[in-house]
C-alpha positions in Angstrom: 17.0 -0.1 -1.9 15.0 0.3 1.3 16.6 3.6 2.0 15.1 5.0 -1.2 11.5 4.0 -0.4 9.1 6.8 0.3 7.7 6.8 3.8 4.6 8.3 2.3 4.2 5.4 -0.1 4.6 3.0 2.8 1.9 4.8 4.8 -0.5 4.7 1.8 0.3 1.0 1.4 -0.3 0.4 5.1 -3.8 2.0 5.0 -4.8 0.1 1.8 -3.7 -3.2 3.3 -5.3 -2.4 6.6 -8.7 -1.6 5.1 -8.4 -3.7 2.0 -9.7 -0.8 0.0 -8.2 2.1 -1.9 -11.4 4.1 -1.4 -11.4 3.8 2.4 -7.7 4.4 2.6 -8.1 7.6 0.6 -10.9 8.8 2.9 -8.8 8.1 6.0 -5.7 9.8 4.5 -7.8 12.8 3.2 -6.5 12.3 -0.4 -8.0 11.2 -3.6 -8.2 7.6 -4.7 -6.0 8.4 -7.6 -3.3 9.7 -5.3 -3.4 6.4 -3.4 -3.3 4.4 -6.6 -0.3 6.4 -7.9 1.6 5.9 -4.6 1.0 2.1 -4.7 2.1 1.8 -8.3 5.2 3.8 -7.6 6.0 1.6 -4.5 5.5 -1.6 -6.5 7.7 -0.4 -9.3 10.4 0.6 -6.8 10.3 -2.8 -5.1 10.0 -4.8 -8.4 7.0 -6.9 -7.4 3.2 -6.7 -6.9 1.9 -6.1 -3.4 -1.7 -6.8 -4.1 -3.8 -9.2 -6.1 -6.4 -7.1 -7.7 -9.8 -8.8 -8.0 -13.2 -7.4 -8.8 -13.7 -4.6 -6.2 -11.3 -6.3 -3.8 -7.6 -6.2 -3.0 -5.7 -9.1 -1.4 -2.1 -9.0 -0.3 0.5 -11.1 -2.1 3.0 -13.1 0.0 5.5 -10.2 -0.3 2.7 -7.7 0.5 2.0 -9.7 3.7 5.6 -9.4 4.8 5.7 -5.7 4.1 2.4 -5.2 5.9 3.8 -7.0 9.0 6.8 -4.6 9.0 4.6 -1.5 8.5 2.3 -2.5 11.4 5.3 -2.2 13.7 6.1 1.2 12.3 2.7 2.8 12.0 0.9 1.6 15.1 
């Protein structure tokens, strides 16, 4: 399954997790917030689990999201 993941989706996930905000991630990636949201939804569907707990105006990583973020930090730093 991992070989089918989009590197772009992982990069978008990394930025959202790093800044805890789709808006800031979109600004840093020079894309729309909708594009970021679509990439995250696609990634979560491909993986089969949620990566974020969505709260009022805040995102928090799930346990699986934390693991993926740790891996992405090694790749995108």
